VEXLORO-161122 format. One record per residue (C-alpha): residue in three letters; x, y, z. Coordinates in nm, 4 decimals. Layout:
BEGIN
+---------+----------+----------+----------+
| residuo |       px |       py |       pz |
+---------+----------+----------+----------+
|     ALA |        X |        Y |        Z |
...
+---------+----------+----------+----------+
% end
This chain:
BEGIN
+---------+----------+----------+----------+
| residuo |       px |       py |       pz |
+---------+----------+----------+----------+
|     MET | -13.3648 |  11.3343 |  11.8423 |
|     ARG | -13.5049 |  11.3871 |  11.4984 |
|     THR | -13.2332 |  11.4739 |  11.2533 |
|     GLY | -13.4855 |  11.6689 |  11.0469 |
|     SER | -13.5540 |  11.9270 |  11.3165 |
|     VAL | -13.3740 |  12.2600 |  11.3275 |
|     PHE | -13.2800 |  12.2098 |  11.6893 |
|     GLY | -13.1393 |  11.8677 |  11.6089 |
|     LYS | -12.9324 |  12.0050 |  11.3257 |
|     ILE | -12.7961 |  12.2789 |  11.5499 |
|     CYS | -12.7060 |  12.0251 |  11.8174 |
|     VAL | -12.5342 |  11.7988 |  11.5669 |
|     LEU | -12.3425 |  12.0925 |  11.4205 |
|     PHE | -12.2422 |  12.2154 |  11.7671 |
|     LEU | -12.1338 |  11.8663 |  11.8729 |
|     THR | -11.9409 |  11.8212 |  11.5533 |
|     VAL | -11.7559 |  12.1496 |  11.5935 |
|     CYS | -11.6753 |  12.0780 |  11.9560 |
|     LEU | -11.5505 |  11.7295 |  11.8823 |
|     GLY | -11.3608 |  11.8601 |  11.5832 |
|     LEU | -11.1912 |  12.1216 |  11.7971 |
|     SER | -11.1037 |  11.8577 |  12.0558 |
|     PHE | -11.0095 |  11.5985 |  11.7832 |
|     PRO | -10.6916 |  11.4210 |  11.8927 |
|     GLY | -10.5615 |  11.3587 |  11.5444 |
|     ASN | -10.2512 |  11.5323 |  11.4121 |
|     TYR | -10.3190 |  11.5427 |  11.0395 |
|     SER | -10.0882 |  11.8375 |  10.9832 |
|     HIS |  -9.8041 |  11.6155 |  11.1027 |
|     ALA |  -9.9006 |  11.3446 |  10.8543 |
|     THR |  -9.9101 |  11.6053 |  10.5770 |
|     GLU |  -9.5670 |  11.7304 |  10.6787 |
|     ASN |  -9.4369 |  11.3741 |  10.6629 |
|     THR |  -9.5778 |  11.3334 |  10.3161 |
|     LYS |  -9.4191 |  11.6625 |  10.2131 |
|     ASN |  -9.0869 |  11.5360 |  10.3469 |
|     MET |  -9.1312 |  11.2155 |  10.1498 |
|     LEU |  -9.2072 |  11.4175 |   9.8382 |
|     LYS |  -8.9003 |  11.6350 |   9.8943 |
|     GLU |  -8.6856 |  11.3274 |   9.9465 |
|     ALA |  -8.8237 |  11.1639 |   9.6330 |
|     GLN |  -8.7470 |  11.4781 |   9.4326 |
|     GLN |  -8.3931 |  11.4847 |   9.5731 |
|     GLN |  -8.3475 |  11.1196 |   9.4850 |
|     LYS |  -8.4672 |  11.1943 |   9.1348 |
|     LYS |  -8.2136 |  11.4778 |   9.1001 |
|     SER |  -7.9411 |  11.2458 |   9.2270 |
|     THR |  -8.0406 |  10.9793 |   8.9772 |
|     GLU |  -8.0502 |  11.2336 |   8.6948 |
|     ALA |  -7.6994 |  11.3492 |   8.7913 |
|     LYS |  -7.5774 |  10.9893 |   8.7853 |
|     LEU |  -7.7407 |  10.9396 |   8.4467 |
|     LYS |  -7.5727 |  11.2531 |   8.3130 |
|     GLN |  -7.2329 |  11.1378 |   8.4405 |
|     THR |  -7.2879 |  10.7925 |   8.2950 |
|     ASN |  -7.3766 |  10.9409 |   7.9554 |
|     GLU |  -7.0613 |  11.1535 |   7.9695 |
|     ASN |  -6.8596 |  10.8432 |   8.0512 |
|     ILE |  -7.0209 |  10.6633 |   7.7587 |
|     ASP |  -6.9295 |  10.9518 |   7.5246 |
|     ALA |  -6.5691 |  10.9465 |   7.6474 |
|     MET |  -6.5450 |  10.5708 |   7.6019 |
|     GLU |  -6.7036 |  10.5983 |   7.2584 |
|     ASP |  -6.4304 |  10.8468 |   7.1602 |
|     GLN |  -6.1618 |  10.6122 |   7.2878 |
|     LYS |  -6.3241 |  10.3233 |   7.1092 |
|     ASP |  -6.3365 |  10.5260 |   6.7851 |
|     SER |  -5.9676 |  10.6040 |   6.8260 |
|     LEU |  -5.8920 |  10.2377 |   6.8771 |
|     GLU |  -6.0985 |  10.1474 |   6.5736 |
|     ASP |  -5.8973 |  10.3995 |   6.3693 |
|     THR |  -5.5840 |  10.2333 |   6.5019 |
|     LEU |  -5.7231 |   9.8965 |   6.4027 |
|     GLU |  -5.8001 |  10.0295 |   6.0550 |
|     ASP |  -5.4391 |  10.1489 |   6.0207 |
|     LEU |  -5.3291 |   9.8152 |   6.1525 |
|     ASN |  -5.5356 |   9.6391 |   5.8889 |
|     GLY |  -5.3470 |   9.8351 |   5.6228 |
|     GLN |  -5.0189 |   9.7270 |   5.7758 |
|     LEU |  -5.1474 |   9.3719 |   5.7947 |
|     ASN |  -5.2191 |   9.3747 |   5.4228 |
|     GLU |  -4.8628 |   9.4856 |   5.3531 |
|     VAL |  -4.7219 |   9.2262 |   5.5904 |
|     SER |  -4.9467 |   8.9632 |   5.4357 |
|     GLU |  -4.8047 |   9.0467 |   5.0928 |
|     THR |  -4.4535 |   9.0252 |   5.2366 |
|     ILE |  -4.5356 |   8.6893 |   5.3879 |
|     ALA |  -4.6818 |   8.5723 |   5.0580 |
|     GLY |  -4.3578 |   8.6761 |   4.8803 |
|     LEU |  -4.1509 |   8.4990 |   5.1436 |
|     GLU |  -4.3601 |   8.1886 |   5.1051 |
|     ARG |  -4.3055 |   8.1974 |   4.7273 |
|     ASP |  -3.9318 |   8.2343 |   4.7872 |
|     ILE |  -3.9482 |   7.9462 |   5.0315 |
|     SER |  -4.1209 |   7.7322 |   4.7685 |
|     ASP |  -3.8584 |   7.8244 |   4.5059 |
|     LYS |  -3.5741 |   7.7582 |   4.7480 |
|     GLU |  -3.7200 |   7.4253 |   4.8449 |
|     GLN |  -3.7280 |   7.3340 |   4.4759 |
|     ASP |  -3.3688 |   7.4591 |   4.4360 |
|     ILE |  -3.2629 |   7.2530 |   4.7348 |
|     GLU |  -3.4339 |   6.9501 |   4.5870 |
|     ALA |  -3.2516 |   7.0082 |   4.2546 |
|     THR |  -2.9196 |   7.0585 |   4.4369 |
|     GLN |  -2.9701 |   6.7411 |   4.6356 |
|     LYS |  -3.0428 |   6.5539 |   4.3117 |
|     ALA |  -2.7310 |   6.7027 |   4.1519 |
|     LEU |  -2.5332 |   6.6046 |   4.4590 |
|     GLY |  -2.6497 |   6.2477 |   4.4196 |
|     GLU |  -2.5498 |   6.2437 |   4.0549 |
|     ALA |  -2.2153 |   6.4097 |   4.1363 |
|     ARG |  -2.1402 |   6.1523 |   4.4052 |
|     LEU |  -2.2234 |   5.8720 |   4.1596 |
|     SER |  -2.0048 |   6.0322 |   3.8930 |
|     LEU |  -1.7215 |   6.0699 |   4.1444 |
|     LYS |  -1.7567 |   5.7040 |   4.2367 |
|     GLU |  -1.7372 |   5.6048 |   3.8696 |
|     ALA |  -1.4306 |   5.8261 |   3.8189 |
|     GLU |  -1.2656 |   5.6794 |   4.1255 |
|     ASP |  -1.3413 |   5.3269 |   4.0014 |
|     LEU |  -1.1955 |   5.4134 |   3.6602 |
|     ARG |  -0.8895 |   5.5718 |   3.8200 |
|     ASP |  -0.8376 |   5.2642 |   4.0361 |
|     SER |  -0.8713 |   5.0362 |   3.7334 |
|     GLN |  -0.6242 |   5.2418 |   3.5313 |
|     TYR |  -0.3910 |   5.2563 |   3.8262 |
|     GLU |  -0.3877 |   4.8777 |   3.8504 |
|     ASN |  -0.3320 |   4.8522 |   3.4746 |
|     MET |  -0.0463 |   5.0969 |   3.4901 |
|     LYS |   0.1126 |   4.9043 |   3.7767 |
|     ARG |   0.0983 |   4.5873 |   3.5716 |
|     GLN |   0.2686 |   4.7601 |   3.2772 |
|     ILE |   0.5394 |   4.8997 |   3.4991 |
|     ARG |   0.5943 |   4.5574 |   3.6504 |
|     VAL |   0.6240 |   4.3963 |   3.3063 |
|     GLN |   0.8659 |   4.6630 |   3.1921 |
|     TYR |   1.0721 |   4.6300 |   3.5088 |
|     GLU |   1.0867 |   4.2524 |   3.4844 |
|     CYS |   1.1660 |   4.2303 |   3.1124 |
|     GLY |   1.3643 |   4.5440 |   3.0690 |
|     ASN |   1.5164 |   4.6058 |   2.7167 |
|     LYS |   1.5503 |   4.2323 |   2.6603 |
|     MET |   1.1934 |   4.2197 |   2.5300 |
|     TYR |   1.2728 |   4.4819 |   2.2666 |
|     MET |   1.6028 |   4.3025 |   2.1654 |
|     ASP |   1.4213 |   3.9721 |   2.1357 |
|     LEU |   1.1714 |   4.1266 |   1.9075 |
|     LEU |   1.4451 |   4.2641 |   1.6813 |
|     LEU |   1.6787 |   3.9572 |   1.6794 |
|     ASN |   1.4071 |   3.7048 |   1.6179 |
|     THR |   1.2889 |   3.8893 |   1.3066 |
|     ALA |   1.3617 |   3.6798 |   0.9926 |
|     GLU |   1.2941 |   3.9393 |   0.7292 |
|     PHE |   1.3140 |   4.3141 |   0.7045 |
|     GLY |   0.9368 |   4.3489 |   0.6715 |
|     ASP |   0.8892 |   4.1560 |   0.9894 |
|     GLU |   1.1482 |   4.3742 |   1.1538 |
|     LEU |   0.9534 |   4.6840 |   1.0555 |
|     ASN |   0.6369 |   4.5307 |   1.1958 |
|     ARG |   0.8136 |   4.4461 |   1.5191 |
|     ALA |   0.9473 |   4.8002 |   1.5421 |
|     ASP |   0.5978 |   4.9319 |   1.4944 |
|     TYR |   0.4779 |   4.7028 |   1.7726 |
|     ILE |   0.7473 |   4.8256 |   2.0070 |
|     GLU |   0.6537 |   5.1834 |   1.9262 |
|     ALA |   0.2871 |   5.1062 |   1.9723 |
|     PHE |   0.3549 |   4.9302 |   2.3045 |
|     SER |   0.5530 |   5.2229 |   2.4251 |
|     GLY |   0.2727 |   5.4509 |   2.3131 |
|     TYR |   0.0223 |   5.2321 |   2.4951 |
|     GLN |   0.2155 |   5.2673 |   2.8156 |
|     SER |   0.2207 |   5.6423 |   2.7689 |
|     GLY |  -0.1581 |   5.6400 |   2.7017 |
|     VAL |  -0.2224 |   5.4445 |   3.0165 |
|     LEU |  -0.0374 |   5.7058 |   3.2144 |
|     ASP |  -0.2260 |   5.9853 |   3.0407 |
|     ASP |  -0.5560 |   5.8126 |   3.1076 |
|     PHE |  -0.4626 |   5.7766 |   3.4716 |
|     LYS |  -0.3741 |   6.1431 |   3.4906 |
|     LYS |  -0.7019 |   6.2349 |   3.3252 |
|     ALA |  -0.8897 |   6.0133 |   3.5666 |
|     GLU |  -0.7165 |   6.1852 |   3.8582 |
|     GLN |  -0.8049 |   6.5281 |   3.7192 |
|     ALA |  -1.1659 |   6.4186 |   3.6633 |
|     ILE |  -1.1857 |   6.3087 |   4.0257 |
|     ARG |  -1.0464 |   6.6416 |   4.1426 |
|     ASP |  -1.2956 |   6.8269 |   3.9252 |
|     ARG |  -1.5863 |   6.6188 |   4.0495 |
|     LYS |  -1.4806 |   6.6652 |   4.4113 |
|     ALA |  -1.4579 |   7.0396 |   4.3631 |
|     PHE |  -1.8027 |   7.0417 |   4.2000 |
|     LEU |  -1.9398 |   6.8232 |   4.4793 |
|     GLU |  -1.7999 |   7.0544 |   4.7467 |
|     LYS |  -1.9508 |   7.3524 |   4.5654 |
|     LEU |  -2.2899 |   7.1807 |   4.5546 |
|     GLU |  -2.2676 |   7.0952 |   4.9234 |
|     SER |  -2.1780 |   7.4550 |   5.0081 |
|     THR |  -2.4661 |   7.5760 |   4.7917 |
|     LEU |  -2.7027 |   7.3369 |   4.9654 |
|     VAL |  -2.5961 |   7.4598 |   5.3096 |
|     LYS |  -2.6471 |   7.8218 |   5.1993 |
|     GLN |  -2.9858 |   7.7396 |   5.0464 |
|     LYS |  -3.0998 |   7.5701 |   5.3671 |
|     GLU |  -2.9804 |   7.8649 |   5.5746 |
|     ASP |  -3.1696 |   8.1052 |   5.3480 |
|     LEU |  -3.4762 |   7.8840 |   5.3679 |
|     ASP |  -3.4634 |   7.8724 |   5.7492 |
|     SER |  -3.4164 |   8.2496 |   5.7573 |
|     ASP |  -3.7236 |   8.3028 |   5.5385 |
|     LYS |  -3.9290 |   8.0664 |   5.7524 |
|     ASN |  -3.8197 |   8.2425 |   6.0709 |
|     GLU |  -3.9071 |   8.5788 |   5.9194 |
|     VAL |  -4.2509 |   8.4509 |   5.8234 |
|     GLN |  -4.3061 |   8.3273 |   6.1789 |
|     LEU |  -4.1907 |   8.6606 |   6.3229 |
|     GLN |  -4.4268 |   8.8511 |   6.0950 |
|     GLN |  -4.7139 |   8.6220 |   6.1851 |
|     ASP |  -4.6418 |   8.6565 |   6.5588 |
|     ARG |  -4.6240 |   9.0338 |   6.5225 |
|     ILE |  -4.9592 |   9.0376 |   6.3451 |
|     THR |  -5.1158 |   8.8174 |   6.6119 |
|     ASP |  -4.9855 |   9.0343 |   6.8950 |
|     LEU |  -5.0957 |   9.3601 |   6.7355 |
|     VAL |  -5.4398 |   9.2327 |   6.6439 |
|     SER |  -5.4965 |   9.0680 |   6.9813 |
|     SER |  -5.3860 |   9.3783 |   7.1690 |
|     THR |  -5.5989 |   9.6157 |   6.9623 |
|     GLU |  -5.9045 |   9.3924 |   6.9519 |
|     GLY |  -5.8680 |   9.3243 |   7.3241 |
|     SER |  -5.8714 |   9.6972 |   7.3947 |
|     ILE |  -6.1740 |   9.7472 |   7.1734 |
|     THR |  -6.3523 |   9.4560 |   7.3383 |
|     LYS |  -6.2673 |   9.5980 |   7.6791 |
|     PHE |  -6.4131 |   9.9362 |   7.5893 |
|     SER |  -6.7108 |   9.7726 |   7.4192 |
|     ASP |  -6.7838 |   9.5785 |   7.7379 |
|     ALA |  -6.7410 |   9.8941 |   7.9461 |
|     ILE |  -6.9712 |  10.0841 |   7.7125 |
|     SER |  -7.2299 |   9.8076 |   7.7263 |
|     SER |  -7.2100 |   9.8076 |   8.1055 |
|     ALA |  -7.2442 |  10.1871 |   8.1160 |
|     GLU |  -7.5356 |  10.1751 |   7.8749 |
|     ALA |  -7.7062 |   9.9158 |   8.0928 |
|     GLU |  -7.6389 |  10.1349 |   8.3959 |
|     ALA |  -7.7806 |  10.4365 |   8.2144 |
|     LEU |  -8.0884 |  10.2363 |   8.1189 |
|     ALA |  -8.1301 |  10.1342 |   8.4823 |
|     TYR |  -8.1045 |  10.4999 |   8.5860 |
|     GLU |  -8.3619 |  10.5964 |   8.3258 |
|     GLU |  -8.5972 |  10.3289 |   8.4519 |
|     GLN |  -8.5303 |  10.4418 |   8.8085 |
|     ILE |  -8.6093 |  10.8018 |   8.7093 |
|     ASP |  -8.9318 |  10.6828 |   8.5491 |
|     ARG |  -9.0229 |  10.5006 |   8.8686 |
|     GLN |  -8.9257 |  10.8018 |   9.0754 |
|     ASN |  -9.1346 |  11.0261 |   8.8541 |
|     SER |  -9.4205 |  10.7861 |   8.9094 |
|     ASP |  -9.3499 |  10.7797 |   9.2844 |
|     ILE |  -9.3370 |  11.1584 |   9.2951 |
|     ALA |  -9.6656 |  11.1770 |   9.1103 |
|     LYS |  -9.8143 |  10.9264 |   9.3529 |
|     LEU |  -9.6780 |  11.1170 |   9.6512 |
|     LYS |  -9.8215 |  11.4400 |   9.5144 |
|     ALA | -10.1552 |  11.2693 |   9.4685 |
|     GLN | -10.1249 |  11.1209 |   9.8170 |
|     LEU | -10.0458 |  11.4651 |   9.9595 |
|     ALA | -10.3457 |  11.6145 |   9.7864 |
|     GLU | -10.5655 |  11.3333 |   9.9164 |
|     GLU | -10.4345 |  11.3721 |  10.2711 |
|     GLU | -10.4933 |  11.7473 |  10.2587 |
|     ARG | -10.8454 |  11.6800 |  10.1413 |
|     MET | -10.8972 |  11.4326 |  10.4231 |
|     ILE | -10.7538 |  11.6788 |  10.6762 |
|     ALA | -11.0029 |  11.9405 |  10.5619 |
|     LEU | -11.2821 |  11.6879 |  10.6054 |
|     ALA | -11.1460 |  11.5710 |  10.9412 |
|     LYS | -11.1581 |  11.9226 |  11.0778 |
|     GLN | -11.5311 |  11.9164 |  11.0148 |
|     SER | -11.5838 |  11.5643 |  11.1460 |
|     ALA | -11.5673 |  11.3792 |  11.4759 |
|     TRP | -11.4134 |  11.0629 |  11.6113 |
|     ARG | -11.6228 |  10.7902 |  11.7622 |
|     ASN | -11.5527 |  10.6582 |  12.1055 |
|     ILE | -11.4178 |  10.3048 |  12.1008 |
|     LYS | -11.7186 |  10.1963 |  12.3065 |
|     ASP | -11.9457 |  10.3028 |  12.0226 |
|     VAL | -11.7711 |  10.0782 |  11.7680 |
|     SER | -11.9535 |   9.7573 |  11.6847 |
|     PHE | -11.7502 |   9.4508 |  11.5854 |
|     ALA | -11.8472 |   9.1680 |  11.3533 |
|     ALA | -11.7808 |   8.8052 |  11.4410 |
|     ASP | -11.4728 |   8.7769 |  11.2205 |
|     ASP | -11.3179 |   9.1181 |  11.3016 |
|     ARG | -11.0840 |   8.9788 |  11.5688 |
|     ALA | -10.9363 |   8.7165 |  11.3333 |
|     LEU | -10.9100 |   8.9716 |  11.0494 |
|     LEU | -10.7316 |   9.2278 |  11.2681 |
|     ALA | -10.4962 |   8.9612 |  11.4082 |
|     ALA | -10.4184 |   8.8482 |  11.0520 |
|     ILE | -10.3296 |   9.1997 |  10.9278 |
|     ILE | -10.1151 |   9.2485 |  11.2416 |
|     HIS |  -9.9398 |   8.9207 |  11.1579 |
|     CYS |  -9.8736 |   9.0299 |  10.7988 |
|     GLU |  -9.7581 |   9.3833 |  10.8864 |
|     ALA |  -9.5903 |   9.3321 |  11.2263 |
|     GLY |  -9.5556 |   8.9605 |  11.2890 |
|     ASN |  -9.1786 |   9.0073 |  11.3294 |
|     GLN |  -9.2146 |   9.3146 |  11.5514 |
|     PRO |  -9.2277 |   9.3349 |  11.9321 |
|     TYR |  -9.5660 |   9.3081 |  12.1014 |
|     GLU |  -9.5900 |   9.6848 |  12.1479 |
|     GLY |  -9.5361 |   9.7289 |  11.7734 |
|     GLN |  -9.8110 |   9.4758 |  11.7023 |
|     VAL | -10.0530 |   9.6644 |  11.9273 |
|     ALA |  -9.9503 |   9.9895 |  11.7548 |
|     VAL | -10.0392 |   9.8508 |  11.4108 |
|     GLY | -10.3742 |   9.7306 |  11.5452 |
|     SER | -10.4278 |  10.0774 |  11.6947 |
|     VAL | -10.3751 |  10.2447 |  11.3574 |
|     VAL | -10.6527 |  10.0277 |  11.2150 |
|     MET | -10.8819 |  10.1110 |  11.5061 |
|     ASN | -10.8005 |  10.4833 |  11.4835 |
|     ARG | -10.9167 |  10.4769 |  11.1238 |
|     VAL | -11.2335 |  10.2931 |  11.2229 |
|     ARG | -11.3020 |  10.5679 |  11.4748 |
|     SER | -11.2231 |  10.8493 |  11.2286 |
|     ALA | -11.5031 |  10.9885 |  11.0171 |
|     VAL | -11.2773 |  11.0149 |  10.7107 |
|     PHE | -11.2159 |  10.6382 |  10.6923 |
|     PRO | -11.4569 |  10.3438 |  10.6756 |
|     ASN | -11.6224 |  10.2761 |  11.0103 |
|     THR | -11.5601 |   9.9012 |  11.0201 |
|     ILE | -11.2457 |   9.6892 |  11.0509 |
|     VAL | -11.3294 |   9.5145 |  10.7253 |
|     GLY | -11.3826 |   9.8471 |  10.5491 |
|     VAL | -11.0549 |   9.9959 |  10.6768 |
|     ILE | -10.8396 |   9.6907 |  10.6030 |
|     TYR | -10.9824 |   9.6352 |  10.2562 |
|     GLN | -10.9854 |  10.0035 |  10.1600 |
|     LYS | -10.8090 |  10.0253 |   9.8240 |
|     GLY | -10.4363 |  10.0953 |   9.8308 |
|     GLN | -10.3999 |  10.1073 |  10.2092 |
|     PHE | -10.2451 |   9.7746 |  10.3148 |
|     SER | -10.0054 |   9.5961 |  10.0772 |
|     PRO | -10.0696 |   9.2417 |  10.2159 |
|     VAL | -10.4269 |   9.2764 |  10.0886 |
|     ALA | -10.3131 |   9.3473 |   9.7322 |
|     SER | -10.0369 |   9.0833 |   9.7387 |
|     GLY | -10.2675 |   8.8095 |   9.8691 |
|     ARG | -10.0662 |   8.7467 |  10.1871 |
|     LEU | -10.3588 |   8.8479 |  10.4052 |
|     ALA | -10.5921 |   8.5976 |  10.2402 |
|     LEU | -10.3258 |   8.3282 |  10.2774 |
|     ALA | -10.2729 |   8.4125 |  10.6443 |
|     LEU | -10.6479 |   8.3914 |  10.7071 |
|     ALA | -10.6755 |   8.0609 |  10.5235 |
|     LYS | -10.3823 |   7.9066 |  10.7110 |
|     GLY | -10.4629 |   8.0672 |  11.0454 |
|     SER | -10.1078 |   8.2036 |  11.0570 |
|     ALA | -10.1685 |   8.4730 |  11.3206 |
|     SER |  -9.9915 |   8.3939 |  11.6473 |
|     GLN | -10.1353 |   8.4242 |  11.9963 |
|     SER |  -9.9348 |   8.7446 |  12.0321 |
|     CYS | -10.1109 |   8.8894 |  11.7259 |
|     TYR | -10.4502 |   8.7947 |  11.8709 |
|     SER | -10.3588 |   8.9535 |  12.2046 |
|     ALA | -10.2514 |   9.2708 |  12.0212 |
|     ALA | -10.5792 |   9.2720 |  11.8288 |
|     ASP | -10.7743 |   9.2370 |  12.1553 |
|     ALA | -10.5799 |   9.5274 |  12.3087 |
|     ALA | -10.6395 |   9.7535 |  12.0082 |
|     MET | -11.0088 |   9.6666 |  11.9932 |
|     ALA | -11.0290 |   9.7523 |  12.3640 |
|     GLY | -10.8969 |  10.1012 |  12.2917 |
|     GLN | -10.5297 |  10.0657 |  12.3867 |
|     SER | -10.2961 |  10.2712 |  12.1673 |
|     PRO |  -9.9209 |  10.3160 |  12.2236 |
|     VAL |  -9.9202 |  10.5601 |  11.9296 |
|     ALA | -10.2097 |  10.7831 |  12.0364 |
|     ASP | -10.4202 |  10.8844 |  11.7336 |
|     CYS | -10.1703 |  10.7981 |  11.4543 |
|     LEU | -10.3370 |  10.6921 |  11.1326 |
|     TYR | -10.0308 |  10.5772 |  10.9323 |
|     PHE |  -9.7225 |  10.3599 |  10.9762 |
|     ARG |  -9.4399 |  10.2481 |  10.7497 |
|     ALA |  -9.0757 |  10.1460 |  10.7455 |
|     PRO |  -8.8404 |  10.4340 |  10.8316 |
|     VAL |  -8.7849 |  10.6842 |  10.5516 |
|     ALA |  -8.4868 |  10.9217 |  10.5428 |
|     GLY |  -8.5899 |  11.2786 |  10.6178 |
|     LYS |  -8.9219 |  11.1751 |  10.7637 |
|     VAL |  -8.9745 |  11.2724 |  11.1287 |
|     PRO |  -9.2096 |  11.0240 |  11.2998 |
|     ARG |  -9.4229 |  11.0844 |  11.6047 |
|     TYR |  -9.3366 |  10.7370 |  11.7333 |
|     THR |  -9.0818 |  10.4709 |  11.6467 |
|     ILE |  -9.1499 |  10.1175 |  11.7614 |
|     GLY |  -8.9409 |   9.8275 |  11.6347 |
|     GLY |  -8.8988 |   9.8561 |  11.2606 |
|     HIS |  -9.1891 |  10.0967 |  11.2054 |
|     ILE |  -9.2470 |  10.4670 |  11.2351 |
|     PHE |  -9.5935 |  10.5976 |  11.3215 |
|     TYR |  -9.7474 |  10.9340 |  11.2314 |
+---------+----------+----------+----------+
% end
């Protein structure tokens, strides 16, 4: 048949239309699946946007609470300044009182020394007075009579009388000195007791001031720690919410990108459906295979369905072969597998690694043989993927859906 002849063209057109009408593919189903995916992606985007809105509202509420806490902290700082001045005054009082205590302790030392000297003097005068009393008791008036009788002349008598008077006066002076010494001791003891009482009071006042300083410092620490802890808590919560919001924004960006990709994919599938309606499928017997096709098909089955049951492996191989047979895809296994954006193991490099290492199992090779022989547990499906919510598959085998 010459393709240039009119009759040939009519035959080709007639055959194409007939095959197209009897074409086993269900592209409208694939388009519906893509529409469902698009709808789901749009719903996920709305959900993410709602979460982002709620997160932003939470951030605003926490910001208000944080501002309130910061106002509280500012008021607290004013109180802290006042308390700090109070503490400074107390510390000055403590310093003055410590100096007063030091002076009182010094005065106490001097007073104790003075009391000791007065007591020593009193004891000395007491001993002297006892001696005088003893002399007077032992001699009695005889000493005075002897002084008078043994005087030879009147002048001597006057001198002796003066002596007696002076002696008597001396005795009286000793007694007066003793009395004065006793009074001095009493005065010094009273002064010493007053100093000791003052010292006790000064120490009590000093301890009170120190305790008050400690109380003020503890109060400051508690207030500051509590307020700063609350602010830190809200700051951490805000930071966490901001990070969450950023994650939502990034997720929305990705979802926008996914939606755009799904829309583009839908448009491309619709275009391919329109072409498929005007095209035909080849019979599997008309497909020619290259020497390495079996290993290549087994390798892609390994990468995409190596962990799936044998039927799922055959199904993946069948999808590849269905595309080879379809006029809207490349007509070779190499062309289908390496078509841009179709199989992720190609882009990630896993397929090349599997080929280099010979990773495909015997099960994968058997599945490849079955698919190349025309077996297909998923009929004319051209796509497969992991299950997607809202997407109704034509077949589900293992962990894959087929459409």
